[in-house]
Backbone as a ProteinNet text record, in pm:
[ID]
protein_1_A
[PRIMARY]
XXXXXXXXXXXXXXXXXXXXXXXXXXXXXXXXXXXXXXXXXXXXXXXXXXXXXXXXXXXXXXXXXXXXXXXXXXXXXXXXXXXXXXXXXXXXXXXXXXXXXXXXXXXXXXXXXXXXXXXXXXXXXXXXXXXXXXXXXXXXXXXXXXXXXXXXXXXXXXXXXXXXXXXXXXXXXXXXXXXXXXXXXXXXXXXXXXXXXXXXXXXXXXXXXXXXXXXXXXXXXXXXXXXXXXXXXXXXXXXXX
[TERTIARY]
47.2	18.6	100.2	21.2	135.3	46	93.3	-38.8	56.9	-17.1	64.2	44.6	193.1	270.3	289.9	190.6	283.1	355.1	492.8	591.5	605.9	607.5	661.7	818.5	820.7	999.3	1013.8	1096.9	1115.9	1209.2	1192.1	1275	1401.3	1531.7	1631.3	1654.6	1561.4	1611.6	1625.4	1527.3	1570.8	1701.4	1753.1	1890.8	1970.1	1959.4	2076.9	2080.8	1966.9	1921.3	1954.7	1973.5	2066.3	2170.4	2221.5	2408.2	2436.6	2338.1	2416	2403.6	2335.1	2306.8	2415.8	2412	2583.9	2693.6	2716.1	2825.5	2876.2	2743.5	2745.1	2759.2	2679.7	2698.8	2831.1	2925.9	3017.2	3164.4	3139.7	3202	3232.4	3075.4	3061.2	3072.2	3045.8	3026.9	3166.2	3197.2	3312.4	3236.1	3243.3	3149	3222.1	3390.1	3425.8	3345.9	3291.6	3262.6	3082.2	3090.3	2953.5	2819.5	2808.3	2693.8	2666.1	2765.5	2755.9	2768.5	2825.3	2753.7	2625.1	2533.2	2422.2	2353.7	2382	2289.1	2291.3	2407.2	2404.9	2325	2352.1	2250.8	2120.2	2063	1950.4	1861.5	1980.1	1915.9	1913.3	2041.5	2024.6	1855.6	1814.6	1713.1	1579.5	1611.6	1486.7	1490.8	1606.9	1615.4	1535	1534.8	1532.9	1371	1327.9	1184.6	1091.9	1155.6	1077.8	1077.1	1207.4	1185.5	1137.3	1107	1014.9	841	849.9	696.9	666.5	786.6	806.1	824.9	889.7	863.8	884	748.3	710.3	786.7	780.9	808.2	698.7	712.9	635.1	560.6	474.6	456.2	472.7	509.8	544.4	476.3	426.5	373.3	438.8	480	559.7	479.3	499.2	457.8	547	454.5	536.4	456.4	546	507.7	461.4	377.1	253.4	304.4	343.9	358.1	256.3	250.7	223.5	246.9	367.8	441.4	487.2	472.7	534.1	681.4	774.9	904.6	962.4	878.7	924.7	827.7	695.8	608.8	672.3	724.1	712.3	830.1	902	1081.4	1030.2	931.7	896.2	759	736.1	643.3	760.8	857.7	955.2	1003.8	1010.9	1088.2	1034.9	896	739	749.5	743	719.1	835.5	963.5	1050.5	1054.7	1005	957.7	865.3	746.6	633.1	714.5	801.5	825.7	894.7	980	1069.2	980.9	893.8	749.5	738	659.2	623.3	713.2	870.4	975.9	958.2	945.2	955.9	876.9	723	632.5	649.3	714.1	733.5	804	909.3	1014.4	974.2	874.2	830.5	776.7	807.9	774.7	673.4	587	443.2	367.6	266.4	155.9	97	54.7	11.6	136	249.8	335.4	320.2	342.9	315.9	186.1	99.9	-20.3	-52.1	11.4	56.9	100.1	254.2	332.9	264.4	199.2	137.6	4.2	-63.1	-181.6	-87.8	2.5	112.1	96.9	148.5	212.7	69.9	-34.2	-121.9	-209.3	-212	-276.2	-159.1	-58.3	51.5	65.5	29.9	-6.7	-119	-238.5	-336	-333.2	-245.9	-289.9	-155.1	-67	31.9	-66.4	-160.8	-288.8	-367	-446.2	-518.3	-464	-324.5	-266.1	-237	-193.8	-151.9	-286	-415.6	-504.6	-626.7	-562	-682.4	-600.2	-524.5	-487.1	-550.5	-645	-709.2	-676.5	-577	-531.6	-415.2	-334.5	-197.7	-115.3	-199.9	-152	-144.4	-259.9	-279.7	-142.3	-101.7	-0.4	156.2	178.2	293.2	375.5	273	320.6	348.5	199.8	257.4	386.1	415.4	542.7	670.4	669.5	787.9	836.1	729.8	749.7	706.8	567.2	543	627.4	631.9	698.2	824.9	978.7	1128.4	1097.6	1020.8	1024.9	984.2	877.2	821.4	995.4	1060	1187.2	1251.4	1290.5	1387.7	1376	1245	1167.7	1194.7	1143.1	1181.6	1345.5	1444	1568.3	1626	1565.4	1626.8	1575.2	1382.8	1377.2	1435.4	1445	1571.3	1719.6	1748.8	1868	1881.7	1738	1748.2	1684.5	1639	1608.5	1741.9	1823.2	1980.3	2072.7	2060.5	2124.3	2087.7	2045.1	2030.8	1916.7	1956.9	1890.7	1932.6	1972.1	2035.2	1894.4	1938.6	1813.3	1770.5	1880.7	1823.6	1789.6	1839.2	1789.1	1629	1611.5	1481.1	1357.6	1419.9	1341.8	1247.9	1413.2	1356.6	1265.1	1294.4	1195.3	1067.2	1084.9	911.5	844.3	915.4	833.2	814.8	860.5	870.9	713.3	710.7	612.1	483.3	512.8	367.4	290.9	374.2	324.1	282.6	308.2	325.3	129.2	95.9	-109.7	-155.8	-80.8	-114.5	-120.2	37	117.4	-50.4	-77	-160.8	-298.3	-315.2	-458.3	-430.9	-395.6	-333.9	-329.8	-208.2	-239.6	-396	-456.8	-591.1	-703.9	-676.9	-748.1	-701.7	-614.1	-542.4	-601.7	-568.6	-634.7	-770.2	-870.4	-1014.1	-1006.6	-921.2	-983.6	-952.6	-911.1	-869.9	-989.4	-1029.3	-1141.6	-1265	-1245.3	-1377.5	-1411.9	-1267.1	-1272.7	-1300	-1330.3	-1345.8	-1525.9	-1552.3	-1683.3	-1788.9	-1755.8	-1793.9	-1800.8	-1676.8	-1732.1	-1822.7	-1846	-1930	-2109.2	-2084.5	-2244.2	-2237.3	-2150.3	-2198	-2224.2	-2177.4	-2228.8	-2361.4	-2388.6	-2542	-2614.5	-2611.2	-2703.9	-2713	-2604.4	-2620.7	-2720.5	-2700.4	-2763	-2926.3	-2938.4	-3106.7	-3166.4	-3074.4	-3115.4	-3145.3	-3056.5	-3067.8	-3193.5	-3196.2	-3289.8	-3482.7	-3505	-3596.1	-3591.1	-3513.2	-3535.3	-3551	-3543.5	-3575.8	-3734.5	-3808.2	-3935.1	-3904.9	-3786.6	-3764.6	-3769.5	-3734.3	-3670.9	-3809.4	-3800.1	-3976.1	-3870.5	-4030.7	-3989.7	-3934.2	-3784.8	-3682	-3657.5	-3641.9	-3627.7	-3480.7	-3407.2	-3263.2	-3216.3	-3278.6	-3283.7	-3315.2	-3392	-3452.2	-3337.9	-3405.6	-3269.3	-3221.6	-3093.3	-3035.2	-3066.3	-3119.5	-3169.6	-3248.7	-3353.9	-3501	-3533.4	-3410.1	-3398.7	-3348.9	-3225.6	-3188.8	-3353.6	-3438.3	-3531.3	-3623.3	-3648.2	-3722.7	-3687.2	-3555.5	-3517	-3523.2	-3489.3	-3508.1	-3643.3	-3754.9	-3903.1	-3920.7	-3842.2	-3895.8	-3831.3	-3711.8	-3646.2	-3728.5	-3796.3	-3875.4	-3996.2	-4062	-4164.5	-4166.1	-4062.6	-4042.7	-4007	-3948.8	-3937.6	-4030.8	-4112.2	-4284.6	-4383.3	-4340.8	-4418.7	-4355	-4234.8	-4213	-4195.6	-4221.7	-4238.5	-4381.8	-4434.3	-4648.1	-4630.2	-4593.2	-4546	-4593.5	-4419.1	-4430.8	-4501.7	-4538.3	-4626.4	-4759.3	-4793.8	-4961.3	-4900.6	-4824.9	-4789.4	-4778.3
-119.5	-6.1	135.6	226.4	378.2	458.8	589.3	697.8	774.6	874.7	989.1	1122.2	1193.8	1286.5	1390.2	1542.7	1633.4	1735.4	1749.9	1793.8	1892.9	2040.8	2182.2	2177.8	2191.2	2230.1	2406	2441.7	2602.2	2562	2695.5	2694.3	2752.2	2740	2749.6	2888.2	2940.5	3043.8	3156.8	3241.2	3324	3305.6	3199	3221.5	3271.1	3180.6	3267.5	3378.7	3414.8	3570.9	3660.3	3666	3723.6	3737.5	3594.6	3575.7	3680.4	3671.1	3713.5	3869.5	3943.6	4107.5	4127	4060.4	4042.3	4046.8	3981.8	3945.6	4071.3	4122.6	4259.2	4378	4416.9	4542.7	4507.6	4410.6	4417.6	4420.8	4448.4	4507.6	4629.2	4676.1	4827.7	4907.6	4896.8	4980	4904.9	5031.7	4951.1	4901.4	4761.7	4680.5	4701.9	4734.8	4750.9	4896.2	4969.3	5040.5	5024.2	5042.6	5023.7	5030	5138.6	5215.1	5099.7	5068.8	5006.3	4858.8	4808.4	4678.9	4657.7	4786.1	4767.9	4770.2	4821.3	4841	4761.2	4674.7	4541.8	4450.1	4453.9	4337.1	4401.1	4511.1	4542.5	4473.1	4517.6	4494	4329.4	4237.2	4148.8	4060.2	4114.9	4028.7	4089.3	4244.1	4232.8	4165.7	4097.7	4062.8	3906.1	3824.3	3741.2	3704.2	3807.4	3789.1	3801.5	3887.9	3943.5	3798.1	3689.2	3605.7	3479.7	3535.3	3390.5	3393.6	3516.1	3599.2	3518.7	3527.4	3537.4	3373.3	3298	3159	3070.2	3055.9	2986.2	2848.4	2779.4	2639.7	2541.4	2415.3	2320.2	2205.9	2172.5	2066.4	1953.4	1903	1694.6	1608.7	1511	1413.8	1285.5	1242.7	1088.3	1010.8	893.4	761.3	702.5	750.7	673	527.2	458.1	374.1	341.2	251.9	249.2	108.4	77.7	-11.8	-51.9	-147.4	-149	-131.4	-129.7	-43.6	-149.3	-290.7	-388.6	-405.7	-431.2	-409.2	-544.5	-671.9	-784.7	-792	-762.1	-773.1	-690.5	-590.5	-513.9	-518.4	-539.1	-631.7	-695.1	-801.7	-912.1	-859.4	-729.5	-642.8	-629.5	-543.2	-445.9	-593.4	-680.9	-830.8	-851.1	-866.1	-957	-799.5	-724.3	-588.9	-581	-641.3	-617.9	-749.3	-892	-1017.5	-1013.5	-909.1	-881.3	-768.8	-689.4	-592.3	-686	-778.7	-858.6	-924.8	-974.2	-1080.1	-999.8	-850.3	-769.7	-754.5	-769.7	-731.6	-859.5	-943.7	-1102.8	-1099.7	-1067.9	-1089.8	-979.8	-883.8	-772	-870.6	-897.8	-1015.2	-1174.9	-1180.7	-1310.2	-1357.7	-1413.3	-1408.5	-1511.4	-1613	-1671.3	-1613.3	-1588.9	-1482.9	-1550.6	-1716.5	-1769.8	-1767	-1753.2	-1755.2	-1611.6	-1534.4	-1370	-1345.4	-1386	-1339.5	-1431.9	-1564.9	-1608	-1558.9	-1486.4	-1399.3	-1280.6	-1212.2	-1081.6	-1104.2	-1203.3	-1287.7	-1259.7	-1366.6	-1348.4	-1239	-1177	-1026.7	-902.6	-942.9	-897.4	-933.8	-1060.8	-1132.5	-1074.2	-1114.2	-1113.8	-941	-799.2	-667.2	-641.3	-718.3	-685.5	-753.5	-901.4	-972.8	-797.1	-768	-665.7	-570	-514.1	-396.1	-429.8	-575.9	-612.1	-598	-665.3	-683.4	-571.8	-492.2	-340.1	-284.4	-273.9	-186.3	-276.5	-413.5	-471.6	-595.8	-543.3	-584.1	-747	-813.4	-895.9	-1020.5	-934.6	-1082.9	-1064.8	-1018.9	-1032.7	-1164.8	-1244.5	-1349	-1479.7	-1465	-1527.6	-1527.8	-1363.6	-1328.5	-1368.9	-1430	-1468.1	-1534.8	-1650.2	-1761.9	-1715.7	-1640.9	-1606.1	-1559.6	-1421.7	-1373.5	-1433.5	-1534.7	-1585.8	-1717.2	-1789.3	-1887.9	-1875.6	-1829.7	-1836.5	-1729.2	-1631.6	-1482.5	-1557.7	-1607.8	-1644.5	-1744.4	-1809.9	-1948.9	-1939	-1805.2	-1782.7	-1684.1	-1615.2	-1540	-1569.6	-1715.7	-1837.9	-1929.8	-1923.1	-1988.9	-1926.4	-1783.9	-1634.6	-1631	-1630	-1672.2	-1757.4	-1877	-2014.5	-2011.3	-1956.1	-1965.7	-1880.7	-1788.3	-1656	-1761.1	-1782.6	-1824.6	-1967.8	-2022.9	-2167	-2109.4	-1982.9	-1915.1	-1807.4	-1801.7	-1756	-1858.4	-1971.5	-2095.4	-2137.2	-2102	-2130.5	-2231.6	-2391.7	-2438.4	-2586.1	-2588	-2717.8	-2777.7	-2949.4	-3007.4	-3028.9	-2975.2	-2968.2	-2825.1	-2733.7	-2624.9	-2613.3	-2642.6	-2616.4	-2711.7	-2824.6	-2902.2	-2858	-2825.3	-2722.4	-2593.6	-2548	-2384.4	-2448.4	-2583.3	-2612.4	-2620.5	-2719.7	-2763.8	-2633.7	-2547	-2365.2	-2342.2	-2291.2	-2231.1	-2323.6	-2470.7	-2540.2	-2514.2	-2477.6	-2450.1	-2315.8	-2220.3	-2096.5	-2095.8	-2136.9	-2111.2	-2177.1	-2255.3	-2356.4	-2259	-2152.3	-2062.9	-2006.3	-1912.8	-1761.7	-1777.2	-1917.6	-1975	-2003.5	-2011	-2008.5	-1881.8	-1794.4	-1687.9	-1595.5	-1637.8	-1544.7	-1608.1	-1752.4	-1808.6	-1711.3	-1738.3	-1663	-1531.6	-1459	-1342	-1305.6	-1396.4	-1411.4	-1469.7	-1552.6	-1577.6	-1444.1	-1361.3	-1264.6	-1147.2	-1128.6	-1080	-1141.5	-1297	-1338.3	-1304.3	-1299.8	-1245.5	-1108.7	-981.7	-917.5	-875	-970.2	-999.9	-1064.3	-1147.7	-1233.8	-1063.4	-1004.9	-873.4	-822.3	-777.1	-659.9	-667.4	-862.7	-905.3	-912.9	-933.5	-901.7	-786.9	-685.1	-535.2	-510.6	-569.8	-499	-605	-729.3	-793.8	-714.5	-623.5	-584.2	-447.5	-396.6	-283.5	-295.3	-421	-452.7	-513.8	-541.7	-617.4	-436.3	-386.6	-256.9	-186.1	-178.5	-126.1	-168	-304.6	-418.6	-364.1	-367.3	-351.7	-185.6	-79.4	25.3	55.8	-71.9	-30.1	75.5	39	110.3	63.2	-108.5	-154.4	-199.8	-167.4	-214.8	-329	-383.8	-491	-456.4	-496.6	-461.2	-561.9	-591.1	-671.3	-658.9	-798.1	-756.3	-715.8	-746.2	-640.2	-530.9	-481.9	-356.6	-204.5	-122.5	24.1	27.8	63.7	131.7	225.1	339.8	460.2	481.3	383.4	373.1	279.9	224.2	162.7	252.5	330.8	467.6	541.1	593.6	641.2	606.8	445.8	386.8	409.9	365.5	436.3	554.2	632	836.6	826.3	718.2	791.1	711.6	607.9	567.3	622.4	709.3	750.3	875.2	936.4	1061.6	1087.1	957.8	910.2	908.1	804.4	799.7	915.5	1019.1	1141.5	1194	1215.6	1283.6	1249.7	1112	1028.4	1113.3	1079.7	1149.5	1295.6	1357.2	1512.5	1574.6	1438.3	1473	1430.6	1316.7	1259.9	1364.7	1381.7	1501.3	1640	1674	1765.8	1760	1647.2	1592	1578.1	1579.2	1574.3	1765.3
25.9	-4	-3.7	-74.9	-112.1	-77.7	15.5	13.1	-100.9	-157.1	-261.9	-144.3	-171	-48.2	-144.2	-163.6	-282.8	-185.1	-249.5	-191.2	-284.6	-228.9	-291	-282	-475.8	-490.9	-533.3	-429.7	-505.5	-604.9	-667.7	-813.8	-742.3	-867.9	-804.3	-857.3	-955.3	-1029.7	-927.7	-871.1	-732.7	-650.4	-666.2	-595.9	-720.2	-813.3	-931.8	-954.9	-967.2	-996.3	-864.1	-762.6	-628.6	-660.4	-713.7	-672.4	-817.1	-929.9	-1072.5	-995.9	-937.6	-898.7	-789.6	-749.9	-632.2	-764.8	-824.1	-924.1	-1013.7	-1058.5	-1124.6	-1080.4	-957.1	-833.5	-813.1	-757.1	-709.2	-791.1	-947.8	-1062.4	-1075.5	-1052.8	-1056.1	-957.6	-810.7	-713.4	-628.4	-539.2	-469.3	-384.6	-381.4	-274.2	-112.9	-130.7	2.7	105.6	24.8	122.8	140.5	281.6	340.8	271.4	224	195.5	19.2	-47.9	-147.7	-142.4	-23.5	8.8	70.3	114.9	175	51.8	-39.6	-167.5	-227.9	-253.1	-368.2	-267.5	-133.3	-31.3	-30.8	-64.3	-78.3	-224.9	-313.8	-467.9	-488.2	-396.3	-442.2	-337.7	-266.6	-168	-249.7	-288.4	-408	-511.1	-585.5	-687.3	-618.5	-544.3	-459	-484.7	-405.9	-334.7	-530.1	-604.3	-684.9	-810.9	-813.9	-881.4	-801.9	-682.4	-603.1	-675.5	-711	-732.6	-867.3	-954.5	-1109.5	-1103.9	-1026.6	-1044.6	-894	-875.2	-752.4	-720.8	-783.9	-804.9	-847.9	-811.9	-803.2	-736	-771.7	-640.4	-718	-637.2	-717.2	-665.7	-667.5	-605.5	-567.2	-479.2	-469.5	-355.2	-404.9	-351.2	-158.3	-123.3	73.5	70.9	133.4	124.6	315.8	279.7	476.8	505	649	669.5	763.8	854.9	1001.9	1094.3	1160.5	1228.2	1344.4	1282.4	1364.1	1285	1371.2	1299.1	1207.8	1291	1222.8	1091.2	1119.6	957.1	853.9	912.7	796.2	718.6	787.9	687.4	610.7	639.3	584.3	434.3	442.4	350.9	246.6	367.8	230.1	101.7	180.6	60	46.3	36.9	-19.9	-112.2	-123.5	-251.8	-341.4	-255.7	-369.6	-489.2	-391.2	-483.4	-592.1	-553.1	-616.9	-765.9	-708	-806	-911.4	-855.4	-967.5	-1071.1	-988.5	-1062.3	-1185.1	-1178.1	-1258	-1372.3	-1362.6	-1441.8	-1515.1	-1453.7	-1524.7	-1597.9	-1591.3	-1644.3	-1801.5	-1749.8	-1917.8	-1987.5	-1942.5	-2014.8	-2079	-2046.4	-2068.2	-2197	-2283.8	-2396.9	-2431.4	-2358.3	-2317.8	-2258.3	-2313.3	-2255	-2145.4	-2192.4	-2054	-1891.5	-1931.3	-1787.7	-1763.4	-1851.7	-1804.6	-1718.7	-1769.6	-1728.5	-1590.8	-1594.9	-1420.9	-1313.2	-1346.8	-1324.3	-1270	-1315.3	-1303.7	-1217.8	-1194.9	-1135	-979.7	-983.2	-829.7	-770.7	-878.1	-857.7	-764.5	-824	-844.5	-705.1	-667.7	-566.5	-451.1	-448.7	-394.6	-286.8	-359.6	-335	-277.3	-329.9	-275.7	-119.2	-91.5	19.3	133.2	74.2	139	233	138.6	138.4	256.6	211.7	346.6	491.4	459.5	582.5	675.6	623.9	685.3	692.3	630.1	637.7	756.1	754	837	960.8	1136.4	1225.3	1251.6	1208.8	1208.1	1132.6	958.1	910.9	935.3	1023.1	1034.1	1092.2	1193.9	1220.7	1109.3	1005.8	893.3	793	795.6	659.5	721.9	847.9	887.8	815.9	767.5	741.8	583.9	519.7	366.1	350.5	468.1	413.9	452.7	588.2	595.1	513.6	473.7	365.9	224.8	191.6	56.1	1.6	14.9	-56.6	-56.8	24.4	-24.6	-133	-104.6	-176.7	-296.6	-372.3	-452.4	-509.1	-452.5	-492.8	-537.9	-442.4	-518.5	-603.9	-660.7	-751.2	-863.7	-854.2	-975.5	-1020.8	-901.9	-904.1	-1027.8	-975.8	-1051.2	-1150.2	-1197.5	-1362.3	-1433.2	-1398.7	-1421.9	-1504.8	-1398.3	-1451	-1542.3	-1517.6	-1679.4	-1787	-1788.8	-1898.1	-1984.9	-1879.6	-1933.8	-1991.2	-1914	-1922.9	-2079.4	-2178	-2315.2	-2337.3	-2467.9	-2463.2	-2438	-2292	-2267.8	-2216	-2206.9	-2199.7	-2034.4	-1930	-1815.9	-1775.4	-1807.2	-1795.4	-1848.3	-1969.2	-2063.7	-1955.9	-1914.4	-1837.4	-1681.6	-1624.4	-1475.7	-1539.9	-1636.4	-1648.9	-1699.9	-1726	-1743.3	-1647.3	-1580.8	-1431.1	-1364.4	-1367.1	-1300.5	-1364.4	-1464.5	-1567.4	-1561.8	-1564.7	-1531.8	-1400.4	-1308.3	-1150.2	-1135.8	-1219.5	-1218.6	-1214.5	-1272.9	-1262.9	-1153.7	-1097.5	-949.9	-862.1	-861.7	-783.7	-773.9	-890.7	-877.5	-821.8	-842.4	-781.7	-635.8	-591	-459.3	-370.6	-447.3	-383.1	-438.1	-552.6	-531	-403.6	-375.8	-220.6	-131	-124.8	22.1	43.1	-58.7	-40.7	-26.4	-125.2	-93.6	40.2	134.7	268.6	323.4	310.2	390.9	370.9	273	222.3	305.9	290.7	345.6	547.9	585.4	767	761.7	650.9	663.3	620.8	527.1	465.6	629.3	750.5	835.8	900.2	901.7	1040.6	954.9	851.4	769.8	827.6	781	785.7	918.4	1045.7	1185.1	1222.8	1145.1	1214.6	1132	1030.3	943	999.4	1083.2	1194.5	1288.6	1363.3	1456.6	1457.1	1324.4	1323.8	1315.9	1221.8	1206.5	1347.8	1396.1	1598.5	1665.3	1646.5	1717.1	1624	1502.8	1488.7	1478.7	1540.3	1571.3	1683.1	1758.2	1929.1	1963.1	1898.4	1885.3	1810.5	1697	1688.7	1550.6	1459.2	1381.2	1216.3	1258.5	1139.2	1039.7	926.9	846.5	748.9	682.9	595.5	497.6	487.1	329.9	290.2	127.9	55.8	29.5	41.2	59.6	-66.9	-152.9	-305.8	-312.6	-228.2	-230.4	-328.8	-345.3	-393.4	-239	-249.4	-112.8	-61.4	-193	-150.2	-67.1	-122.3	-121.7	100.8	125.1	237.2	327.3	282.7	366	389.2	335.7	313.1	413.6	397.7	492.8	641	667.5	802.2	838.3	769	816.3	868.7	779.7	852.2	925.8	993.7	1117.2	1196.2	1158	1305.5	1278.7	1220.7	1197.3	1304.5	1246.7	1298.2	1453.9	1479.7	1648.7	1710.3	1661.2	1736.6	1717.7	1633.9	1627.8	1751.8	1761.6	1845.1	1983.2	2020.6	2154.5	2160.8	2077.8	2076.5	2110.6	2073	2074.6	2250.3	2276.9	2410	2499.6	2490.6	2590.2	2584.5	2476.5	2471.7	2552.8	2526.7	2594.2	2771.4	2770.2	2978.3	2979.5
[MASK]
+++++++++++++++++++++++++++++++++++++++++++++++++++++++++++++++++++++++++++++++++++++++++++++++++++++++++++++++++++++++++++++++++++++++++++++++++++++++++++++++++++++++++++++++++++++++++++++++++++++++++++++++++++++++++++++++++++++++++++++++++

């Protein structure tokens, strides 16, 4: 996971402009005299601020890597990011589109796992095995695959490379299942929250019969109507007293 940060970079033109003013007036005026020195300094400062207005600099956006705050886990995440970056580079250089697709799927799923682990603390217990075993093993596998590809057309090298290629699709599927497992954990939490909200509405007498496939905007309107009715009833009851 990465965040975008905007950084302002000042232009160097104002500094160079002020320096040029100092050099020019040092050649024209007796800079060793106090009045000439002060005049030159004032003109340089004026030139600097005038050029700052004319050349204010520019804003640049930079990506900042986000981590969990757990030192051990963050080191594993750094290594995993480096591995998936290598996988993307390997996908770009792969001549077989099927192989390239499997490698990209592995990188996509792996990077999604990293994001989920960073944003959801509940997924971190499952992630230690992923980062401490699966990712390093994949890195080794990719290094071997690259080495076999560079080895040429030797029979052993070709056979080893084919064996790795044959298991890439299986690895991609396994990574995607692991990614989905983390999402299922989140889905269970969401369902529990929704059920709790429904229970609270029912307890307060505000829940209406809403179809699961109903328009969500209409659902919100019904809830709002129920709340409004409850509020009016309370007001009338207080007025009656």
